[in-house]
C-alpha positions as CSV (number, residue, x, y, z in Angstrom):
1,M,0.0,0.0,0.0
2,R,1.2,3.5,-0.7
3,A,1.8,6.2,1.9
4,V,-0.3,9.1,1.4
5,R,-21.5,-4.0,-23.2
6,T,-24.0,-2.4,-25.3
7,T,-21.5,-0.3,-27.1
8,T,-17.7,-0.1,-26.9
9,A,-17.2,3.3,-25.3
10,R,-15.7,5.3,-22.6
11,V,-18.4,6.8,-20.4
12,L,-17.7,9.5,-17.9
13,V,-20.5,9.6,-15.3
14,A,-20.5,12.8,-13.4
15,V,-21.3,12.7,-9.7
16,V,-23.1,16.0,-9.1
17,A,-23.8,17.4,-5.7
18,A,-27.5,17.7,-6.6
19,V,-28.8,20.0,-3.9
20,S,-30.2,23.3,-5.1
21,A,-29.4,26.6,-3.6
22,A,-31.7,28.0,-0.9
23,T,-32.1,31.3,0.8
24,T,-33.4,30.9,4.4
25,A,-33.2,33.0,7.5
26,L,-30.3,32.9,9.9
27,V,-30.8,30.5,12.7
28,A,-28.6,30.8,15.8
29,P,-27.1,27.6,17.2
30,A,-27.2,26.8,20.9
31,Q,-23.5,27.6,21.2
32,A,-21.5,29.8,18.9
33,A,-17.7,29.8,18.4
34,P,-15.9,33.1,19.0
35,D,-15.5,35.5,16.1
36,G,-12.8,34.2,13.8
37,D,-13.0,30.6,15.1
38,L,-14.8,29.0,12.2
39,A,-14.7,25.4,11.1
40,P,-12.7,25.1,7.8
41,L,-14.5,25.5,4.5
42,R,-12.7,22.9,2.4
43,P,-12.3,23.4,-1.3
44,A,-15.0,21.9,-3.6
45,A,-14.0,18.6,-5.2
46,G,-15.2,19.9,-8.6
47,K,-17.7,22.3,-9.9
48,A,-19.5,23.6,-6.8
49,I,-23.3,23.4,-6.6
50,A,-24.4,26.8,-5.4
51,G,-25.8,26.8,-1.9
52,S,-25.2,23.1,-1.2
53,Y,-22.9,21.9,1.5
54,I,-21.7,18.8,3.3
55,V,-21.2,19.3,7.0
56,I,-18.9,16.9,9.0
57,Y,-18.9,16.8,12.8
58,K,-15.9,16.2,15.0
59,S,-15.4,12.6,16.0
60,A,-16.4,13.1,19.6
61,V,-19.7,14.9,18.9
62,T,-22.8,13.7,20.9
63,G,-26.2,13.0,19.6
64,A,-27.6,15.9,21.6
65,A,-25.2,18.4,20.0
66,R,-26.0,17.1,16.5
67,K,-29.7,17.5,17.2
68,T,-29.3,21.0,18.4
69,L,-27.7,22.3,15.3
70,E,-29.8,20.3,12.8
71,T,-33.1,21.2,14.6
72,N,-32.2,24.9,14.6
73,L,-31.3,24.8,10.9
74,D,-34.5,22.9,10.0
75,Q,-36.8,25.1,12.0
76,G,-35.1,28.2,10.5
77,G,-36.0,27.0,7.0
78,A,-32.9,25.2,5.8
79,T,-33.3,22.1,3.8
80,L,-31.5,19.1,5.2
81,G,-30.6,16.2,3.0
82,Q,-28.5,13.1,3.7
83,R,-27.6,12.4,7.3
84,Y,-24.5,10.5,8.2
85,T,-24.1,8.4,11.3
86,G,-21.7,5.8,12.6
87,R,-18.0,6.3,12.1
88,L,-18.7,9.4,10.0
89,N,-21.2,11.9,11.4
90,G,-22.7,14.8,9.6
91,F,-25.3,15.9,7.1
92,A,-25.9,17.6,3.7
93,A,-28.0,20.7,3.5
94,K,-28.9,23.8,1.4
95,L,-27.6,26.7,3.3
96,S,-27.7,30.5,2.8
97,E,-24.5,32.4,3.3
98,A,-25.6,33.4,6.8
99,E,-26.6,29.8,7.7
100,L,-23.2,28.6,6.4
101,E,-21.4,31.0,8.6
102,Q,-23.5,30.1,11.6
103,T,-22.9,26.4,10.9
104,R,-19.2,26.9,10.8
105,R,-19.3,28.7,14.1
106,D,-20.8,25.6,15.8
107,P,-17.9,24.2,17.9
108,N,-19.0,20.6,17.1
109,V,-18.4,21.0,13.3
110,A,-15.0,19.7,12.0
111,F,-15.3,21.1,8.5
112,V,-17.7,22.1,5.7
113,E,-17.3,21.2,2.1
114,P,-19.4,22.5,-0.9
115,D,-21.3,19.7,-2.6
116,S,-19.8,19.4,-6.1
117,L,-19.3,17.6,-9.3
118,M,-17.3,14.4,-9.2
119,S,-16.7,11.7,-11.8
120,V,-17.2,8.0,-12.1
121,S,-15.2,6.4,-14.9
122,A,-16.8,4.1,-17.4
123,G,-15.5,5.2,-20.4
124,Q,-19.2,-14.2,-26.3
125,A,-16.8,-15.7,-24.2
126,A,-15.5,-14.3,-20.9
127,S,-13.9,-10.9,-21.2
128,W,-10.2,-10.8,-22.2
129,G,-9.6,-9.1,-18.8
130,L,-10.3,-12.4,-17.0
131,D,-8.0,-14.2,-19.3
132,R,-5.3,-11.7,-18.6
133,I,-5.3,-11.6,-14.9
134,N,-4.7,-15.3,-14.3
135,Q,-1.6,-15.4,-16.5
136,R,1.7,-13.8,-15.8
137,N,2.8,-13.8,-19.4
138,R,1.5,-13.8,-22.9
139,P,0.2,-15.3,-25.2
140,L,-3.2,-15.6,-23.6
141,D,-5.1,-18.9,-24.0
142,G,-8.7,-17.7,-24.0
143,A,-9.6,-19.2,-20.6
144,Y,-10.1,-18.1,-17.0
145,W,-9.8,-20.2,-13.9
146,A,-9.4,-19.6,-10.2
147,N,-8.9,-21.9,-7.2
148,S,-11.3,-19.8,-5.1
149,N,-14.7,-18.4,-6.1
150,G,-15.6,-15.8,-3.5
151,D,-18.1,-17.9,-1.7
152,G,-19.1,-16.4,1.6
153,V,-17.7,-12.9,0.8
154,H,-19.9,-9.8,0.4
155,A,-19.2,-7.3,-2.4
156,Y,-20.8,-3.8,-2.1
157,I,-21.1,-2.0,-5.4
158,V,-21.5,1.7,-4.7
159,D,-22.8,2.7,-8.2
160,S,-25.9,3.1,-10.3
161,G,-27.8,0.1,-8.9
162,I,-28.1,-3.3,-10.5
163,R,-30.3,-5.5,-12.6
164,A,-30.5,-8.1,-9.9
165,S,-32.5,-10.5,-12.0
166,H,-29.7,-10.8,-14.6
167,D,-28.7,-14.4,-15.3
168,E,-25.2,-13.6,-14.4
169,F,-26.1,-13.2,-10.7
170,G,-28.2,-16.3,-10.2
171,G,-30.1,-14.9,-7.2
172,R,-26.9,-13.7,-5.5
173,A,-27.5,-10.0,-6.1
174,T,-29.8,-7.5,-4.3
175,L,-30.4,-3.8,-4.2
176,D,-29.7,-3.2,-0.5
177,A,-29.5,0.6,-0.2
178,N,-31.2,3.2,-2.5
179,L,-29.9,6.7,-1.6
180,M,-31.3,8.5,-4.6
181,G,-34.8,9.2,-3.3
182,D,-36.1,9.2,-6.9
183,G,-38.8,6.6,-6.4
184,R,-37.0,4.2,-8.8
185,T,-34.9,1.1,-8.3
186,D,-33.6,0.3,-11.8
187,D,-30.1,0.7,-13.1
188,C,-30.8,3.1,-15.9
189,L,-27.2,3.8,-16.6
190,G,-26.1,0.1,-16.7
191,H,-22.8,1.0,-15.1
192,G,-23.4,-0.6,-11.8
193,T,-24.7,-3.9,-13.4
194,H,-21.6,-4.0,-15.6
195,V,-19.3,-3.4,-12.6
196,A,-21.0,-6.0,-10.5
197,G,-20.8,-8.5,-13.4
198,T,-17.0,-8.1,-13.5
199,V,-16.7,-8.6,-9.7
200,G,-19.0,-11.6,-9.4
201,G,-20.9,-12.6,-12.6
202,A,-21.1,-16.3,-13.3
203,T,-19.5,-15.8,-16.8
204,Y,-17.9,-12.4,-16.6
205,G,-16.9,-12.4,-12.9
206,V,-13.6,-12.8,-11.2
207,A,-15.3,-14.2,-8.1
208,P,-18.4,-16.0,-9.5
209,R,-19.8,-17.0,-6.1
210,V,-19.5,-13.7,-4.2
211,R,-22.7,-12.2,-2.7
212,I,-23.4,-8.9,-4.4
213,H,-25.0,-5.9,-2.7
214,A,-25.9,-2.9,-4.7
215,V,-25.8,0.6,-3.1
216,R,-27.5,2.9,-5.5
217,V,-26.1,6.5,-5.6
218,F,-26.9,7.3,-9.3
219,G,-30.4,7.4,-10.9
220,Y,-33.1,9.8,-12.0
221,I,-33.0,13.6,-11.6
222,N,-36.1,15.6,-12.6
223,G,-37.6,12.4,-14.1
224,A,-34.7,11.7,-16.4
225,C,-31.9,9.1,-16.1
226,S,-28.9,11.2,-15.2
227,R,-25.2,10.9,-15.2
228,N,-25.2,13.2,-12.2
229,T,-25.6,12.7,-8.5
230,A,-24.7,14.5,-5.4
231,T,-21.3,14.1,-3.7
232,S,-23.3,14.0,-0.5
233,T,-25.2,11.0,-1.8
234,I,-22.0,9.2,-2.4
235,V,-20.9,10.0,1.1
236,A,-24.2,8.6,2.3
237,G,-23.7,5.4,0.3
238,V,-20.3,4.8,1.6
239,N,-21.4,5.5,5.2
240,W,-24.3,3.0,4.7
241,V,-21.8,0.3,3.8
242,T,-19.6,1.2,6.8
243,N,-22.6,0.8,9.1
244,N,-24.3,-2.2,7.5
245,A,-21.8,-4.4,5.7
246,Q,-21.6,-8.1,6.4
247,R,-18.1,-9.4,6.8
248,P,-15.9,-10.3,5.1
249,A,-16.6,-7.4,2.8
250,V,-15.1,-5.6,-0.2
251,M,-16.5,-2.3,-1.5
252,N,-16.0,-1.1,-5.0
253,M,-16.2,2.5,-5.9
254,S,-15.8,3.0,-9.7
255,L,-16.2,6.8,-9.3
256,G,-14.3,9.8,-8.4
257,G,-13.6,13.5,-9.0
258,G,-11.7,16.3,-7.5
259,V,-10.3,16.3,-4.0
260,S,-13.2,15.9,-1.5
261,A,-12.4,15.8,2.2
262,A,-15.9,14.4,2.9
263,V,-15.5,11.5,0.5
264,D,-12.0,10.8,1.8
265,A,-13.3,10.7,5.4
266,A,-16.2,8.4,4.4
267,V,-13.9,6.0,2.7
268,Q,-11.4,6.1,5.6
269,G,-14.3,5.2,7.9
270,A,-15.1,2.2,5.8
271,L,-11.5,1.1,5.9
272,N,-11.3,1.6,9.7
273,A,-14.4,-0.6,9.9
274,G,-12.6,-3.4,8.1
275,V,-14.2,-3.0,4.6
276,T,-11.6,-3.5,1.9
277,T,-12.1,-0.8,-0.7
278,T,-11.2,-0.7,-4.4
279,V,-11.4,2.6,-6.3
280,S,-10.9,3.7,-9.9
281,A,-8.0,6.0,-10.5
282,G,-10.0,8.2,-12.9
283,N,-10.1,8.8,-16.6
284,S,-8.5,12.2,-16.9
285,N,-5.0,11.3,-17.9
286,S,-3.8,13.2,-14.9
287,D,-2.3,12.6,-11.4
288,A,-4.7,10.5,-9.4
289,C,-3.4,12.1,-6.2
290,N,-5.6,15.1,-7.2
291,A,-8.8,13.1,-7.0
292,S,-11.1,11.5,-4.4
293,P,-11.4,8.7,-3.5
294,A,-8.4,7.7,-5.6
295,R,-6.0,9.5,-3.3
296,V,-7.1,7.7,-0.1
297,A,-4.0,5.8,1.1
298,G,-5.8,2.7,2.4
299,A,-7.9,2.2,-0.6
300,I,-6.7,0.1,-3.5
301,T,-6.4,2.5,-6.4
302,V,-6.5,1.0,-9.9
303,G,-5.4,2.2,-13.3
304,N,-6.7,0.9,-16.7
305,T,-4.7,-1.2,-19.2
306,T,-5.6,-2.2,-22.7
307,S,-5.4,-5.7,-24.2
308,T,-1.8,-4.9,-25.1
309,D,-0.8,-4.2,-21.5
310,T,-0.5,-0.5,-22.2
311,R,-1.9,2.2,-19.9
312,A,-5.1,3.4,-21.5
313,A,-4.7,6.9,-23.0
314,D,-7.2,8.4,-20.5
315,S,-6.3,6.4,-17.4
316,S,-5.0,8.6,-14.5
317,Y,-1.6,7.7,-13.1
318,G,0.9,8.6,-10.4
319,A,2.1,7.6,-7.0
320,C,-1.4,7.2,-5.6
321,L,-2.0,4.2,-7.8
322,D,-1.5,0.8,-6.3
323,L,-1.7,-1.3,-9.5
324,F,-3.2,-1.6,-13.0
325,A,-5.8,-4.0,-14.2
326,P,-7.7,-4.6,-17.5
327,G,-10.2,-1.9,-18.1
328,S,-10.6,-1.4,-21.9
329,A,-13.4,-3.0,-23.9
330,I,-14.5,-5.2,-21.0
331,I,-17.5,-7.4,-21.6
332,S,-19.9,-7.8,-18.7
333,A,-23.6,-7.9,-17.8
334,G,-25.9,-5.4,-19.6
335,V,-29.3,-4.1,-18.5
336,S,-31.5,-4.4,-21.6
337,S,-32.5,-8.0,-20.6
338,D,-31.6,-10.7,-18.1
339,S,-29.1,-12.2,-20.7
340,A,-27.8,-8.9,-22.1
341,Q,-24.1,-8.1,-22.3
342,A,-22.4,-4.8,-22.7
343,T,-18.9,-3.6,-23.4
344,M,-17.4,-0.6,-21.5
345,S,-14.0,0.9,-21.0
346,G,-12.4,2.9,-18.2
347,T,-10.8,2.7,-14.8
348,S,-14.4,1.9,-13.7
349,M,-13.9,-1.5,-15.4
350,A,-10.4,-2.0,-14.0
351,A,-11.3,-1.5,-10.3
352,P,-13.9,-4.4,-10.1
353,H,-11.3,-6.9,-11.4
354,V,-9.3,-6.0,-8.3
355,A,-12.4,-6.2,-6.1
356,G,-13.0,-9.7,-7.4
357,V,-9.5,-10.8,-6.5
358,A,-10.0,-9.3,-3.0
359,A,-13.1,-11.5,-2.7
360,L,-11.1,-14.5,-3.7
361,Y,-8.6,-13.8,-1.0
362,L,-11.1,-12.9,1.7
363,Q,-12.8,-16.3,1.1
364,R,-9.5,-17.8,2.3
365,R,-8.6,-15.3,5.0
366,R,-12.0,-14.1,6.3
367,A,-10.4,-12.0,9.1
368,A,-7.9,-10.2,6.9
369,T,-7.7,-6.5,7.3
370,P,-7.9,-4.1,4.4
371,A,-4.2,-3.5,4.8
372,Q,-3.5,-7.2,4.6
373,V,-5.7,-7.7,1.6
374,S,-4.0,-4.8,-0.2
375,A,-0.6,-6.0,0.7
376,F,-1.4,-9.5,-0.7
377,I,-2.9,-8.3,-3.9
378,V,-0.2,-5.7,-4.6
379,G,2.6,-8.1,-3.6
380,R,1.2,-10.7,-6.0
381,T,1.1,-8.5,-9.1
382,T,3.3,-9.0,-12.1
383,A,6.0,-6.3,-12.4
384,N,7.2,-4.3,-15.4
385,L,4.7,-5.4,-18.0
386,V,2.7,-2.1,-18.4
387,T,3.8,0.1,-21.2
388,S,3.8,3.8,-20.5
389,P,2.4,3.5,-17.0
390,G,2.7,7.3,-16.4
391,A,4.9,9.4,-14.2
392,G,5.2,8.0,-10.7
393,S,3.0,5.0,-11.3
394,P,3.9,1.5,-10.0
395,N,4.4,-0.8,-12.9
396,R,2.3,-3.6,-11.5
397,L,-0.4,-5.6,-13.3
398,L,-3.1,-7.6,-11.4
399,Y,-2.6,-11.3,-11.0
400,S,-5.4,-13.4,-9.6
401,T,-4.0,-16.9,-9.0
402,F,-2.5,-18.0,-5.8
403,D,-1.3,-21.4,-4.4
404,N,-3.0,-23.2,-1.6
405,R,-0.3,-25.7,-0.9
406,G,-0.9,-27.3,2.5
407,D,-3.6,-24.8,3.5
408,Y,-6.0,-26.9,5.6
409,N,-8.3,-24.0,6.8
410,G,-8.3,-21.7,3.8
411,D,-6.5,-18.8,5.4
412,G,-3.9,-18.5,2.7
413,V,-1.1,-19.8,4.9
414,T,0.6,-23.3,4.8
415,D,0.0,-25.3,7.9
416,N,2.4,-27.5,9.8
417,A,0.9,-31.0,9.3
418,V,1.9,-34.6,9.4
419,W,0.2,-37.9,8.6
420,R,0.9,-40.8,10.9
421,P,1.1,-44.1,9.0
422,S,0.8,-46.2,12.1
423,D,-2.8,-45.2,12.7
424,G,-3.7,-43.2,9.6
425,T,-4.2,-40.0,11.5
426,W,-3.7,-36.5,10.1
427,Y,-2.4,-33.9,12.6
428,V,-2.7,-30.3,11.5
429,R,-1.3,-27.9,14.1
430,N,-3.8,-25.6,15.8
431,I,-6.5,-26.8,13.4
432,S,-7.6,-30.5,13.5
433,T,-6.8,-34.1,14.1
434,V,-8.5,-36.4,11.5
435,Q,-8.3,-40.2,11.1
436,W,-8.2,-40.9,7.4
437,G,-6.2,-43.7,5.9
438,L,-4.5,-47.0,6.8
439,A,-1.0,-48.2,7.2
440,G,0.6,-48.6,3.8
441,D,-1.5,-45.8,2.2
442,V,0.2,-42.8,0.5
443,P,-0.9,-39.3,1.6
444,V,-2.0,-37.2,-1.5
445,S,-3.5,-34.1,0.0
446,G,-4.8,-31.5,-2.5
447,D,-7.8,-29.3,-3.3
448,Y,-10.1,-31.8,-4.9
449,N,-13.3,-29.7,-4.9
450,G,-11.8,-26.3,-5.8
451,D,-12.8,-24.5,-2.6
452,G,-9.3,-23.2,-1.8
453,V,-8.8,-25.6,1.1
454,T,-6.5,-28.5,1.2
455,D,-8.4,-31.8,1.6
456,Y,-7.3,-34.9,3.5
457,A,-6.7,-37.7,0.9
458,V,-4.8,-41.0,0.6
459,W,-4.0,-43.4,-2.3
460,R,-4.1,-47.1,-1.5
461,P,-1.5,-49.1,-3.5
462,S,-3.2,-52.4,-2.7
463,N,-6.2,-51.5,-4.8
464,G,-5.2,-48.3,-6.6
465,T,-8.0,-46.4,-4.9
466,W,-8.0,-42.7,-4.0
467,Y,-9.9,-41.8,-0.8
468,V,-10.7,-38.1,-0.4
469,N,-12.3,-37.2,2.9
470,G,-15.9,-36.1,2.5
471,I,-15.6,-35.8,-1.3
472,A,-14.9,-38.9,-3.3
473,T,-13.6,-42.5,-3.5
474,V,-12.1,-43.1,-7.0
475,Q,-10.2,-46.1,-8.3
476,W,-7.3,-45.0,-10.4
477,G,-4.0,-46.8,-10.7
478,V,-2.4,-50.1,-9.8
479,A,0.1,-51.4,-7.3
480,G,3.6,-50.0,-8.1
481,D,2.3,-46.7,-9.5
482,I,3.3,-43.3,-8.0
483,P,0.5,-40.9,-7.4
484,V,1.0,-37.5,-9.1
485,P,-2.0,-35.4,-8.2
486,G,-2.2,-31.9,-9.8
487,D,-4.4,-29.6,-11.8
488,Y,-3.9,-30.8,-15.3
489,D,-6.8,-29.0,-16.9
490,R,-6.6,-25.7,-15.1
491,N,-10.1,-25.9,-13.6
492,G,-8.9,-25.1,-10.1
493,T,-9.3,-28.6,-8.7
494,T,-6.7,-31.4,-8.1
495,D,-7.0,-34.3,-10.6
496,Y,-6.3,-38.0,-10.0
497,A,-3.2,-39.1,-11.8
498,V,-0.5,-41.7,-11.5
499,Y,3.0,-42.3,-13.0
500,R,3.9,-45.9,-13.8
501,P,7.6,-46.4,-13.4
502,S,7.6,-49.7,-15.2
503,E,6.7,-48.1,-18.5
504,G,7.2,-44.4,-17.9
505,N,3.5,-43.7,-18.6
506,W,1.4,-40.9,-17.0
507,Y,-2.3,-41.7,-16.6
508,V,-4.5,-38.7,-15.8
509,R,-8.1,-39.7,-15.1
510,N,-10.7,-38.6,-17.7
511,M,-8.1,-36.8,-19.7
512,W,-5.1,-38.5,-21.3
513,T,-2.3,-41.0,-21.1
514,V,1.2,-40.1,-22.2
515,Q,4.6,-41.7,-22.1
516,W,7.3,-39.5,-20.5
517,G,10.1,-40.9,-18.4
518,A,12.1,-44.0,-17.8
519,T,12.8,-46.5,-15.1
520,G,14.4,-44.8,-12.2
521,D,13.1,-41.3,-13.0
522,V,11.3,-39.3,-10.3
523,P,8.1,-37.5,-11.4
524,V,7.9,-33.8,-10.4
525,V,4.6,-32.1,-11.2
526,G,4.7,-28.3,-11.7
527,D,3.5,-25.4,-13.8
528,Y,6.7,-24.9,-15.8
529,N,5.4,-22.4,-18.3
530,G,3.2,-20.2,-16.2
531,D,-0.1,-21.2,-17.9
532,G,-1.8,-22.3,-14.6
533,M,-1.8,-25.9,-15.6
534,A,0.3,-28.8,-14.3
535,E,2.9,-30.2,-16.8
536,V,4.5,-33.6,-17.0
537,A,8.1,-33.7,-15.9
538,V,10.7,-36.0,-14.5
539,F,14.0,-35.7,-12.7
540,R,16.6,-38.3,-13.7
541,P,18.9,-39.0,-10.8
542,S,21.5,-40.9,-12.9
543,D,22.6,-37.7,-14.6
544,G,20.8,-34.9,-12.7
545,T,18.7,-33.8,-15.6
546,W,15.1,-32.5,-15.7
547,H,12.9,-33.3,-18.6
548,V,9.7,-31.2,-19.0
549,R,7.4,-32.5,-21.7
550,L,6.9,-30.2,-24.7
551,F,9.2,-27.6,-23.3
552,W,12.8,-28.3,-22.3
553,S,15.5,-30.5,-20.7
554,V,18.1,-29.1,-18.4
555,Q,20.8,-30.5,-16.2
556,W,20.4,-29.4,-12.5
557,G,21.4,-31.6,-9.6
558,A,23.3,-34.8,-8.9
559,N,22.6,-38.3,-7.9
560,G,21.3,-38.4,-4.4
561,D,19.7,-35.0,-4.5
562,V,16.0,-34.5,-3.7
563,P,14.1,-32.8,-6.6
564,L,11.7,-30.1,-5.6
565,A,9.5,-27.9,-7.8
566,G,7.8,-24.6,-7.0
567,D,7.5,-20.9,-7.7
568,F,10.3,-19.5,-5.7
569,N,10.2,-16.0,-7.0
570,G,6.5,-15.3,-7.4
571,D,6.5,-15.1,-11.2
572,G,3.9,-17.8,-11.6
573,V,6.3,-20.2,-13.2
574,T,7.7,-23.4,-11.5
575,E,11.4,-23.4,-11.0
576,V,13.5,-26.5,-10.8
577,A,15.4,-27.0,-7.5
578,V,17.2,-29.7,-5.5
579,W,18.0,-30.2,-1.9
580,R,21.3,-31.9,-1.2
581,P,21.1,-34.1,1.9
582,S,24.9,-34.4,2.2
583,D,25.3,-30.8,3.1
584,G,21.7,-29.5,3.6
585,T,22.0,-27.0,0.7
586,W,19.1,-25.8,-1.5
587,H,20.0,-25.1,-5.2
588,V,17.3,-23.2,-7.1
589,R,18.2,-22.9,-10.8
590,L,18.9,-19.3,-12.0
591,L,18.0,-17.9,-8.6
592,W,20.0,-18.9,-5.6
593,S,21.7,-21.5,-3.4
594,V,21.4,-21.5,0.4
595,Q,22.2,-23.9,3.2
596,W,19.2,-24.9,5.3
597,G,18.9,-28.3,7.0
598,A,21.0,-31.3,7.8
599,N,21.4,-34.8,6.6
600,G,18.3,-36.8,7.6
601,D,15.9,-33.9,7.3
602,V,12.9,-33.9,5.0
603,P,12.7,-30.8,2.8
604,V,9.3,-29.0,2.8
605,L,7.8,-26.1,0.8
606,G,5.0,-23.7,1.7
607,D,3.8,-20.2,2.1
608,V,4.1,-19.8,5.9
609,N,3.5,-16.1,6.1
610,G,0.7,-15.6,3.5
611,D,2.7,-13.4,1.2
612,A,2.1,-15.7,-1.8
613,L,5.8,-16.5,-2.1
614,L,7.1,-20.0,-1.6
615,D,9.2,-20.5,1.6
616,I,11.7,-23.3,2.2
617,G,12.0,-25.4,5.3
618,V,12.9,-28.8,6.7
619,W,11.1,-31.3,9.0
620,R,13.4,-33.1,11.3
621,P,12.3,-36.7,12.0
622,S,14.6,-37.1,14.9
623,D,12.7,-34.6,17.1
624,G,9.6,-33.7,15.0
625,N,10.7,-30.1,14.6
626,W,9.8,-27.9,11.6
627,H,12.4,-25.3,10.7
628,W,11.2,-22.6,8.3
629,R,14.0,-20.4,7.0
630,L,13.6,-16.8,8.0
631,F,10.5,-17.5,10.0
632,N,10.2,-20.0,12.8
633,S,10.8,-23.4,14.3
634,V,8.0,-25.4,15.8
635,Q,7.7,-29.0,17.2
636,W,5.0,-30.9,15.5
637,G,5.1,-34.7,14.8
638,V,7.1,-37.7,15.8
639,R,9.6,-40.1,14.2
640,G,7.8,-42.1,11.5
641,D,5.4,-39.4,10.6
642,I,5.2,-38.0,7.0
643,P,5.0,-34.2,6.6
644,V,2.1,-33.2,4.3
645,T,2.4,-29.5,3.4
């Protein structure tokens, strides 16, 4: 985090502080500040609406003090609009110059800001954007997959409403708050429906099982569908989310404009309440630090890239951006019918891609703070791919895929776990003890149902059967085979597969059989080209060579080394590595060598701190201790156990 489809188009939806001017009599508050001691009148975020203001109270103000000022103003003829309660307290009103001065003299008022113009940026297969975010590198393959789906997470779309009946949402979407007061509930702009579809649509969505809540802050003005709304209405919408959001929650704000202290304060209140917030950088080809809410430090601010990984010509830029995401010519849900699609462009379309990834992460780490979600997403981005990112912008492109190696509770962290062959019991530290398996079985834990959680599973050599706890019993393989589970079709679930040493054949259930390897080879499954799919590979101890089918062969290691495969630098590609028992040294090709462990240890891999980078460690059978390099050591297990990370 930083410090401080109906037509292909870019749509700029203005957020207008739609409160008309009023001239009413001066009303004296119960207490007045001394002459010259006035609450600050902050600059308008954009084109000011004459006579319309947002009043924000100090954080410690009491209900009685609020009531005094607001009652006096109301009785004096002022027109009060939105009222804000909870973490942000205040109201919007039409005030004459005299009423404005008197309001600023009230000692309970923190600041006043003119209501003003702001902007929200919107410039048959799944959108190219989905395809782009789950691959590190090109060429794209026309498919999207994820090993989470956002189930149990709540996404709040502060926008123009939603066509909740759309087929994309399958009953998962509702209009929860309507701040417009126009007597309507439809999404006349189509913007909110499109954004929601990118966050969580069944076809177009990053997180296709997320629960979608629409917060309507755009709609009809004077009977006509308008691209304008009040800044005060946006503040009310954000404050509603702060006070009512179910957790875990992510809020998307594909809107913005000039600097607004009121909008910034409202967004900060949501962040303080634990609501992860994604915002569009804006479509003005200017510094996003001069816009709200793009400049709010805790929000995840998103710029727009085209299908060539180039910053869109109108995308805002600068140090207040956290990352870029696809936002040009994005296909999502339309509003003309329950099956309609629409194509839109802008940072409004980029931000919901990030909101969707936040939902994927929150499914795994339900208690994660907004800062933790932001750090994870930004830390997982692909660096240095965006062409012409703009002065001061981070060159980071959204990446949606993350490993769940040895994660038995879905929190995004590898757990210390062992399987005890003597009684078939799984011991997962601080989580569970589960009896599953028999002596002689082979542990084959994996994510067999695609929920982002590692499942308890064993393969039984005596009958070639896979037993997956609570999920399936499948016969696949024969005695003498080596189980090689992996995601061979990139659908986010672990597939049943075996390698047959006697003939060098790989058998992947319901998919294919291929010959690759020779007697004595060690199968090492991994994603060696970064396409999100497991490839067939073997390590040949006799000469220390690796052979990855369809790609390459390379010499790395020596007889006696233990082959290990994993993404050691976070680029989405499996690297080849060996651990040398004779001296406890790890050798990762093209990256590094380091000494960690001793002869007799068992090398282990996992993400033990949740940063989406693979960590190295050893499990010591002699005393049951786990030693994770750079992190911790913990005793878990006894001699004879098998580590199952």
